[in-house]
MARZA-117438 format. One record per atom (N, C-alpha, C, CB): residue number from 1; residue in three letters; atom name; x, y, z. Coordinates in steps of 0.1 Angstrom, whole numbers. Atoms other than C-alpha are relative to their C-alpha. Glycine has a CB too. Layout:
   resi   resn   name      c1      c2      c3
    NUM    ala     CA       X       Y       Z
...
//
This chain:
   resi   resn   name      c1      c2      c3
      1    met      N       5      12      -7
      1    met     CA   -2050      65    1156
      1    met      C     -12      -6      -8
      1    met     CB      -3       2      15
      2    val      N      11       7       7
      2    val     CA   -2072      40    1137
      2    val      C      -9      -7      10
      2    val     CB       5      -9     -11
      3    leu      N       9       6     -10
      3    leu     CA   -2103      30    1157
      3    leu      C      -9     -10      -7
      3    leu     CB      -8      11       7
      4    gly      N      10       9       5
      4    gly     CA   -2127       1    1152
      4    gly      C       6     -13      -3
      4    gly     CB      -6       6     -12
      5    pro      N      -4      13       3
      5    pro     CA   -2126     -35    1143
      5    pro      C       8      -1     -13
      5    pro     CB     -12     -10       0
      6    ser      N      -7       1      13
      6    ser     CA   -2102     -46    1116
      6    ser      C      -3     -13      -7
      6    ser     CB      15       0       3
      7    asn      N       4      12       6
      7    asn     CA   -2120     -78    1106
      7    asn      C      -3       1     -15
      7    asn     CB     -12      -6       7
      8    pro      N       2      -1      15
      8    pro     CA   -2135     -68    1072
      8    pro      C      10      10      -6
      8    pro     CB     -15       5      -3
      9    pro      N      -9     -10       6
      9    pro     CA   -2113     -50    1047
      9    pro      C      -7      14      -1
      9    pro     CB       4      -5     -14
     10    ser      N       5     -14       1
     10    ser     CA   -2117     -12    1046
     10    ser      C      -6       3     -14
     10    ser     CB      11      10       4
     11    arg      N       6      -4      12
     11    arg     CA   -2141       0    1020
     11    arg      C      -2      15      -1
     11    arg     CB     -14      -7      -2
     12    leu      N       2     -15       0
     12    leu     CA   -2144      36    1030
     12    leu      C       8       5      12
     12    leu     CB     -15       4       2
     13    asn      N      -8      -6     -10
     13    asn     CA   -2120      58    1050
     13    asn      C      -7      12       5
     13    asn     CB      15       3      -5
     14    leu      N       7     -11      -6
     14    leu     CA   -2136      82    1074
     14    leu      C      10       7      10
     14    leu     CB     -13      -5       8
     15    leu      N      -9      -8      -9
     15    leu     CA   -2114     109    1091
     15    leu      C      -9       7       9
     15    leu     CB       9      10      -8
     16    ile      N       8      -7     -10
     16    ile     CA   -2129     121    1124
     16    ile      C      10       9       7
     16    ile     CB      -7     -10      10
     17    ala      N     -10     -10      -6
     17    ala     CA   -2110     153    1135
     17    ala      C      -8       8      10
     17    ala     CB       6       9     -10
     18    asp      N       8      -6     -11
     18    asp     CA   -2124     164    1169
     18    asp      C      10       1      12
     18    asp     CB     -12      -8       3
     19    gly      N      -9      -2     -12
     19    gly     CA   -2104     179    1198
     19    gly      C      -7      -1      13
     19    gly     CB       6      13      -2
     20    ala      N       7      -1     -13
     20    ala     CA   -2131     178    1225
     20    ala      C       2     -13       8
     20    ala     CB     -15       2      -2
     21    trp      N      -1      14      -6
     21    trp     CA   -2130     140    1233
     21    trp      C      -7      -1      13
     21    trp     CB      15      -2       2
     22    gln      N       9       3     -11
     22    gln     CA   -2159     139    1257
     22    gln      C      -2     -15       0
     22    gln     CB     -13       8      -1
     23    pro      N       2      15      -1
     23    pro     CA   -2165     103    1270
     23    pro      C     -12      -5      -8
     23    pro     CB      -2      -4      14
     24    asp      N      12       5       8
     24    asp     CA   -2199     101    1252
     24    asp      C       0       6     -14
     24    asp     CB     -13       3       7
     25    ser      N      -1      -6      12
     25    ser     CA   -2187     118    1221
     25    ser      C      -2     -10     -12
     25    ser     CB      14       7      -2
     26    phe      N       2       8      12
     26    phe     CA   -2195     106    1186
     26    phe      C      14      -6      -5
     26    phe     CB      -5       8     -12
     27    val      N     -13       6       4
     27    val     CA   -2157     100    1182
     27    val      C       2     -14       5
     27    val     CB      11       9       6
     28    his      N      -1      13      -6
     28    his     CA   -2160      70    1205
     28    his      C     -11      -9      -5
     28    his     CB       0       1      15
     29    gln      N      12       8       4
     29    gln     CA   -2194      58    1192
     29    gln      C       0      -4     -14
     29    gln     CB     -12       8       3
     30    leu      N       0       4      15
     30    leu     CA   -2189      58    1154
     30    leu      C       8     -12      -3
     30    leu     CB       4      12      -8
     31    pro      N      -8      12       4
     31    pro     CA   -2160      33    1151
     31    pro      C      -6     -14       2
     31    pro     CB      13       1       6
     32    pro      N       5      14      -1
     32    pro     CA   -2177       3    1167
     32    pro      C     -13      -2      -8
     32    pro     CB      -3      -2      15
     33    leu      N      12       2       9
     33    leu     CA   -2209      10    1147
     33    leu      C       3      -2     -14
     33    leu     CB      -9      12       2
     34    leu      N      -3       0      15
     34    leu     CA   -2192      15    1113
     34    leu      C      11     -10      -3
     34    leu     CB       4      14      -4
     35    gly      N     -11      10       3
     35    gly     CA   -2162      -8    1116
     35    gly      C      -5     -13      -6
     35    gly     CB       8      -3      13
     36    pro      N       4      13       6
     36    pro     CA   -2181     -40    1110
     36    pro      C      -6       1     -14
     36    pro     CB     -11      -6       9
     37    met      N       5      -2      14
     37    met     CA   -2195     -25    1077
     37    met      C      12       3      -9
     37    met     CB     -10      11       0
     38    gly      N     -11      -3       9
     38    gly     CA   -2160     -19    1064
     38    gly      C       5      14       0
     38    gly     CB      -3      -5     -13
     39    val      N      -4     -14      -1
     39    val     CA   -2156      17    1074
     39    val      C      12       1       9
     39    val     CB     -12       9       5
     40    arg      N     -12      -2      -8
     40    arg     CA   -2121      25    1086
     40    arg      C      -1      15       6
     40    arg     CB      13      -2      -8
     41    cys      N       1     -13      -7
     41    cys     CA   -2124      53    1112
     41    cys      C      14       4       5
     41    cys     CB     -10       0      12
     42    met      N     -13      -5      -4
     42    met     CA   -2092      74    1116
     42    met      C      -3      12       8
     42    met     CB       9       3     -13
     43    ser      N       4     -11      -9
     43    ser     CA   -2094      98    1145
     43    ser      C      13       9       2
     43    ser     CB      -5      -5      13
     44    ala      N     -11     -10      -2
     44    ala     CA   -2073     130    1149
     44    ala      C      -4       9      11
     44    ala     CB       4       7     -13
     45    arg      N       3      -9     -11
     45    arg     CA   -2071     151    1180
     45    arg      C       5      14      -3
     45    arg     CB       6      -5      13
     46    ser      N      -5     -14       3
     46    ser     CA   -2054     181    1163
     46    ser      C       1       1     -15
     46    ser     CB      14       1       6
     47    ala      N      -1      -3      14
     47    ala     CA   -2050     198    1129
     47    ala      C      13      -7      -5
     47    ala     CB       0      15      -2
     48    ile      N     -13       6       4
     48    ile     CA   -2014     185    1127
     48    ile      C      -2     -15      -3
     48    ile     CB      11       2      10
     49    glu      N       2      14       2
     49    glu     CA   -2025     149    1132
     49    glu      C     -10      -3     -12
     49    glu     CB      -6      -6      13
     50    ala      N       9       1      11
     50    ala     CA   -2054     153    1107
     50    ala      C       7       2     -13
     50    ala     CB     -12      10       1
     51    asp      N      -8      -3      12
     51    asp     CA   -2030     167    1081
     51    asp      C       9     -12      -3
     51    asp     CB       9      12       3
     52    arg      N      -9      11       2
     52    arg     CA   -2006     138    1086
     52    arg      C      -8     -12      -5
     52    arg     CB       7      -4      13
     53    met      N       8      11       4
     53    met     CA   -2034     112    1082
     53    met      C      -5       2     -14
     53    met     CB     -12      -1       9
     54    ala      N       6      -3      13
     54    ala     CA   -2049     129    1051
     54    ala      C      11      -1     -11
     54    ala     CB      -6      14      -1
     55    arg      N     -11       1      10
     55    arg     CA   -2014     129    1034
     55    arg      C       4     -15      -1
     55    arg     CB      11       9       5
     56    thr      N      -5      14       0
     56    thr     CA   -2008      92    1043
     56    thr      C     -10      -9      -6
     56    thr     CB       2      -4      14
     57    asp      N      11       9       5
     57    asp     CA   -2042      76    1035
     57    asp      C     -11       8      -8
     57    asp     CB      -6      -7      12
     58    arg      N      11      -6       7
     58    arg     CA   -2070      84    1011
     58    arg      C     -12       1      10
     58    arg     CB      -5      -9     -12
     59    val      N      11      -3      -9
     59    val     CA   -2099     100    1030
     59    val      C     -12       2      -9
     59    val     CB       2      12       9
     60    his      N      12      -1       8
     60    his     CA   -2134      95    1015
     60    his      C      -9      11       6
     60    his     CB      -7     -13      -2
     61    ile      N       9      -9      -7
     61    ile     CA   -2154     114    1041
     61    ile      C       8       6      12
     61    ile     CB     -13      -7       5
     62    ala      N      -7      -6     -11
     62    ala     CA   -2140     139    1067
     62    ala      C     -10       7       9
     62    ala     CB      11      10      -4
     63    val      N       8      -7     -10
     63    val     CA   -2159     149    1098
     63    val      C       9       9       8
     63    val     CB      -8     -10      10
     64    ile      N      -9     -10      -6
     64    ile     CA   -2142     181    1110
     64    ile      C      -6       9      10
     64    ile     CB       7       8     -11
     65    asp      N       5     -10     -11
     65    asp     CA   -2148     199    1143
     65    asp      C       7      13      -3
     65    asp     CB       3      -6      14
     66    leu      N      -7     -13       3
     66    leu     CA   -2142     236    1135
     66    leu      C       8       5      12
     66    leu     CB     -11      10      -3
     67    ser      N      -8      -4     -12
     67    ser     CA   -2129     239    1171
     67    ser      C      12      -7       2
     67    ser     CB      -9      -1      13
     68    leu      N     -12       8      -1
     68    leu     CA   -2101     215    1165
     68    leu      C      12       8       2
     68    leu     CB       2      -8     -13
     69    pro      N     -12      -7      -2
     69    pro     CA   -2068     227    1180
     69    pro      C      11      -3     -10
     69    pro     CB       5      -3      14
     70    met      N     -11       2       9
     70    met     CA   -2037     231    1159
     70    met      C       9     -12       4
     70    met     CB       9      12      -1
     71    asp      N      -8      11      -6
     71    asp     CA   -2017     207    1182
     71    asp      C      -8      -6      12
     71    asp     CB      14       5       4
     72    glu      N       8       7     -10
     72    glu     CA   -2030     182    1207
     72    glu      C       1       7      14
     72    glu     CB       5     -14       2
     73    gly      N      -1      -7     -13
     73    gly     CA   -2017     202    1237
     73    gly      C      -4      15       0
     73    gly     CB      14      -1       5
     74    asp      N       4     -14       3
     74    asp     CA   -2030     235    1223
     74    asp      C     -14       3       3
     74    asp     CB       4       4     -14
     75    gly      N      14      -2      -3
     75    gly     CA   -2062     238    1242
     75    gly      C      -5      14       0
     75    gly     CB      -2      -5      14
     76    gly      N       4     -13       0
     76    gly     CA   -2063     275    1244
     76    gly      C       3       8     -12
     76    gly     CB       6       7      12
     77    gly      N      -3      -6      13
     77    gly     CA   -2051     283    1209
     77    gly      C     -12       3      -9
     77    gly     CB      11      -7      -7
     78    glu      N      11      -2       9
     78    glu     CA   -2071     295    1180
     78    glu      C      -4     -12      -7
     78    glu     CB       5      11     -11
     79    pro      N       5      13       7
     79    pro     CA   -2093     268    1164
     79    pro      C       6      -1     -14
     79    pro     CB     -15       0      -1
     80    ala      N      -6       3      12
     80    ala     CA   -2077     252    1134
     80    ala      C      -8      -8     -10
     80    ala     CB      14      -6       2
     81    gly      N       8       8       9
     81    gly     CA   -2106     234    1118
     81    gly      C       0       5     -14
     81    gly     CB     -14      -1       6
     82    gly      N       0      -6      14
     82    gly     CA   -2107     258    1089
     82    gly      C      13      -3      -8
     82    gly     CB      -1      15       1
     83    arg      N     -13       3       6
     83    arg     CA   -2070     251    1082
     83    arg      C      -1     -15      -6
     83    arg     CB      12       1       9
     84    val      N       2      14       4
     84    val     CA   -2078     214    1080
     84    val      C      -8      -1     -13
     84    val     CB      -5      -9      11
     85    ile      N       9       0      11
     85    ile     CA   -2106     220    1056
     85    ile      C       7       5     -13
     85    ile     CB     -13       9       3
     86    lys      N      -7      -5      12
     86    lys     CA   -2084     241    1033
     86    lys      C      10     -10      -5
     86    lys     CB       8      13       4
     87    leu      N      -9      11       4
     87    leu     CA   -2058     213    1033
     87    leu      C      -7     -11      -7
     87    leu     CB       7      -5      13
     88    leu      N       8      11       6
     88    leu     CA   -2084     187    1025
     88    leu      C      -5       3     -14
     88    leu     CB     -11      -5       9
     89    arg      N       5      -4      13
     89    arg     CA   -2098     207     996
     89    arg      C      11       1     -10
     89    arg     CB      -6      14       1
     90    arg      N     -11      -1      10
     90    arg     CA   -2063     209     980
     90    arg      C       5     -14      -4
     90    arg     CB      12       8       6
     91    leu      N      -4      14       3
     91    leu     CA   -2059     171     979
     91    leu      C      -4      -4     -14
     91    leu     CB      -6     -10      10
     92    glu      N       3       4      14
     92    glu     CA   -2059     154     945
     92    glu      C     -15      -6       0
     92    glu     CB       9     -11      -4
     93    gln      N      13       5      -1
     93    gln     CA   -2091     136     956
     93    gln      C      -6       5      13
     93    gln     CB      -1     -16      -1
     94    pro      N       5      -5     -12
     94    pro     CA   -2108     158     982
     94    pro      C     -11      -8       6
     94    pro     CB      -4      15      -1
     95    pro      N      11       7      -6
     95    pro     CA   -2131     141    1007
     95    pro      C     -13       8       1
     95    pro     CB       4      -5      14
     96    val      N      12      -7      -3
     96    val     CA   -2167     149    1013
     96    val      C       1       6      14
     96    val     CB     -13     -10      -1
     97    leu      N      -2      -7     -13
     97    leu     CA   -2168     174    1042
     97    leu      C     -13       0       8
     97    leu     CB       6      14      -2
     98    val      N      11      -2      -9
     98    val     CA   -2191     172    1072
     98    val      C       6       8      12
     98    val     CB      -6     -14       5
     99    leu      N      -6      -9     -10
     99    leu     CA   -2185     200    1096
     99    leu      C      -8       0      13
     99    leu     CB       0      15      -5
    100    val      N       6       0     -14
    100    val     CA   -2192     200    1134
    100    val      C       4      14       6
    100    val     CB       4     -12       9
    101    arg      N      -3     -13      -5
    101    arg     CA   -2195     235    1149
    101    arg      C      -6       2      13
    101    arg     CB      -4      11     -10
    102    pro      N       7      -4     -13
    102    pro     CA   -2201     250    1183
    102    pro      C     -12       8      -3
    102    pro     CB      11       8       9
    103    arg      N      12      -8       2
    103    arg     CA   -2234     267    1188
    103    arg      C       4      14       0
    103    arg     CB     -10      -3      12
    104    ser      N      -3     -14       2
    104    ser     CA   -2234     303    1177
    104    ser      C      -7       8      10
    104    ser     CB      -4       4     -14
    105    pro      N       6      -8     -10
    105    pro     CA   -2240     330    1202
    105    pro      C     -11       9      -5
    105    pro     CB      10       9       7
    106    ser      N      10      -9       5
    106    ser     CA   -2262     350    1178
    106    ser      C      -4      -6     -14
    106    ser     CB       5      14      -2
    107    pro      N       5       5      13
    107    pro     CA   -2283     343    1147
    107    pro      C       9       6     -12
    107    pro     CB     -15       5      -3
    108    arg      N      -9      -6      10
    108    arg     CA   -2260     366    1127
    108    arg      C      13      -8      -2
    108    arg     CB       4      15       3
    109    leu      N     -12       8       1
    109    leu     CA   -2229     346    1135
    109    leu      C      -3     -14      -5
    109    leu     CB       7      -1      14
    110    glu      N       4      13       5
    110    glu     CA   -2248     314    1128
    110    glu      C      -2       0     -15
    110    glu     CB     -14      -5       7
    111    arg      N       1      -2      15
    111    arg     CA   -2257     326    1093
    111    arg      C      13       1      -7
    111    arg     CB      -9      12      -3
    112    arg      N     -14      -2       6
    112    arg     CA   -2221     337    1087
    112    arg      C       7     -14       0
    112    arg     CB       7      10       9
    113    gly      N      -6      13       0
    113    gly     CA   -2209     303    1098
    113    gly      C      -5     -10     -11
    113    gly     CB      -2      -7      14
    114    leu      N       6       9      11
    114    leu     CA   -2233     285    1074
    114    leu      C       5       5     -14
    114    leu     CB     -15       1       1
    115    met      N      -6      -5      12
    115    met     CA   -2221     308    1046
    115    met      C      14      -4      -2
    115    met     CB      -1      16      -1
    116    asp      N     -14       5       1
    116    asp     CA   -2185     299    1053
    116    asp      C       0     -14      -3
    116    asp     CB       7       3      14
    117    ala      N       1      15       3
    117    ala     CA   -2194     262    1053
    117    ala      C      -4      -2     -14
    117    ala     CB     -10      -6      10
    118    leu      N       4       1      14
    118    leu     CA   -2211     266    1019
    118    leu      C      12       3      -9
    118    leu     CB     -12       8      -3
    119    ala      N     -12      -4       8
    119    ala     CA   -2180     284    1006
    119    ala      C      11     -11       0
    119    ala     CB       5      14       5
    120    trp      N     -10      11      -1
    120    trp     CA   -2158     255    1018
    120    trp      C      -5     -12      -7
    120    trp     CB       3      -2      15
    121    gly      N       5      12       7
    121    gly     CA   -2180     230    1000
    121    gly      C      -5     -11       9
    121    gly     CB      11      -5      -9
    122    ala      N       5      10     -10
    122    ala     CA   -2194     213    1031
    122    ala      C     -13      -7      -5
    122    ala     CB      -3       6      14
    123    phe      N      12       8       3
    123    phe     CA   -2219     185    1025
    123    phe      C     -11       3      10
    123    phe     CB       3     -15      -1
    124    ala      N       9      -2     -11
    124    ala     CA   -2235     191    1059
    124    ala      C       7       7      11
    124    ala     CB      -6     -13       5
    125    val      N      -5      -7     -12
    125    val     CA   -2231     212    1091
    125    val      C      -8      -5      11
    125    val     CB       0      15      -1
    126    val      N       6       6     -12
    126    val     CA   -2239     196    1125
    126    val      C       4       9      12
    126    val     CB       3     -15       2
    127    asp      N      -3      -7     -12
    127    asp     CA   -2242     216    1157
    127    asp      C       5      -9      11
    127    asp     CB     -12       9       4
    128    arg      N      -5       8     -11
    128    arg     CA   -2223     204    1187
    128    arg      C      -9       3      12
    128    arg     CB      15       4       4
    129    pro      N      -5      14       0
    129    pro     CA   -2230     184    1208
    129    pro      C      -7      -8     -12
    129    pro     CB      -3      -7      13
    130    ala      N       5       7      12
    130    ala     CA   -2233     162    1177
    130    ala      C      -5     -14       4
    130    ala     CB      11      -1     -11
    131    pro      N       5      14      -3
    131    pro     CA   -2256     132    1184
    131    pro      C       4     -10     -10
    131    pro     CB     -16       1       1
    132    val      N      -5      11       9
    132    val     CA   -2243     100    1169
    132    val      C     -11      -3     -10
    132    val     CB       4     -12       8
    133    glu      N      11       3      10
    133    glu     CA   -2278      94    1153
    133    glu      C       0      10     -11
    133    glu     CB     -13       0       7
    134    arg      N      -1     -10      11
    134    arg     CA   -2275     127    1134
    134    arg      C      11      -2      -9
    134    arg     CB       1      14       7
    135    leu      N     -12       2       8
    135    leu     CA   -2240     119    1122
    135    leu      C      -2     -13      -9
    135    leu     CB      12      -2       8
    136    leu      N       3      12       8
    136    leu     CA   -2251      84    1111
    136    leu      C      -9       3     -12
    136    leu     CB      -6     -11       9
    137    ser      N       9      -4      11
    137    ser     CA   -2279     100    1091
    137    ser      C       7       8     -11
    137    ser     CB     -12       8       6
    138    val      N      -7      -8       9
    138    val     CA   -2256     125    1075
    138    val      C      10     -10      -8
    138    val     CB       8      11       7
    139    leu      N     -10       9       7
    139    leu     CA   -2230      97    1066
    139    leu      C      -8      -9      -9
    139    leu     CB       7      -9      11
    140    his      N       8       8       9
    140    his     CA   -2258      76    1051
    140    his      C      -4       9     -12
    140    his     CB     -13      -5       7
    141    ala      N       3      -9      11
    141    ala     CA   -2268     106    1030
    141    ala      C      12       2      -9
    141    ala     CB      -6      14       5
    142    val      N     -12      -2       8
    142    val     CA   -2232     111    1019
    142    val      C       2     -12      -9
    142    val     CB      12       2       9
    143    val      N      -2      12       8
    143    val     CA   -2229      75    1007
    143    val      C     -11      -1     -11
    143    val     CB       0     -13       9
    144    ala      N      11       0      10
    144    ala     CA   -2263      77     990
    144    ala      C       2      10     -12
    144    ala     CB     -13       2       7
    145    arg      N      -1     -10      10
    145    arg     CA   -2257     109     972
    145    arg      C      13       1      -8
    145    arg     CB      -3      14       6
    146    arg      N     -13      -2       7
    146    arg     CA   -2220     111     965
    146    arg      C       6     -13      -5
    146    arg     CB      10       5      11
    147    phe      N      -6      13       4
    147    phe     CA   -2212      74     961
    147    phe      C     -11      -9      -7
    147    phe     CB       7      -7      11
    148    gly      N      10       8       7
    148    gly     CA   -2245      62     945
    148    gly      C      -4     -12       8
    148    gly     CB       4      -4     -13
    149    asp      N       4      11      -9
    149    asp     CA   -2254      40     975
    149    asp      C      10     -12      -1
    149    asp     CB     -13      -5      -3
    150    arg      N     -11      10       1
    150    arg     CA   -2221      21     969
    150    arg      C      12       5       6
    150    arg     CB       2      -4     -15
    151    trp      N     -13      -3      -6
    151    trp     CA   -2188      20     987
    151    trp      C       9       5     -12
    151    trp     CB       6     -11       8
    152    pro      N     -10      -4      10
    152    pro     CA   -2160      38     968
    152    pro      C       8     -12      -4
    152    pro     CB       8      12       5
    153    glu      N      -9      10       5
    153    glu     CA   -2139      16     947
    153    glu      C      14       2       5
    153    glu     CB       0      -1     -16
    154    pro      N     -14      -1      -5
    154    pro     CA   -2104       9     962
    154    pro      C       9       4     -12
    154    pro     CB       5     -12       7
    155    arg      N     -10      -4      10
    155    arg     CA   -2075      25     943
    155    arg      C       9     -12      -3
    155    arg     CB       8      12       4
    156    ser      N     -10      10       3
    156    ser     CA   -2053       1     924
    156    ser      C      14       4       2
    156    ser     CB      -2      -5     -14
//
């Protein structure tokens, strides 16, 4: 599902893969904020949906919730966020990764999670609940550092 206004042409494709879908979640807040600037927000509620979107459209930045379910109706299954990350890393042009993770129950598990994120090549890790202001700040840093403060050039 593509969210946000379609007035300006898309200059940057943002994949938001989050299975929680709380009413005040960043999933609902980012598209109206970024759409007018030419950011096309594609939202996926499952690893299967994120996979399909990444194979269909170029993804420049991917915000991946590590708790993402494999399938939309798979609320109690094992989280599949790691699978989505592996898929995205294998693409011809892998996107910049921003990971959203649940709070860790212990400092040891938190460190391990950060080590995993570094191994996956994550640009940033944000703890859930992810405030939209924090994500906007991270997305600004991605555009500044990875794209030289310019939108990516569209493929011909």
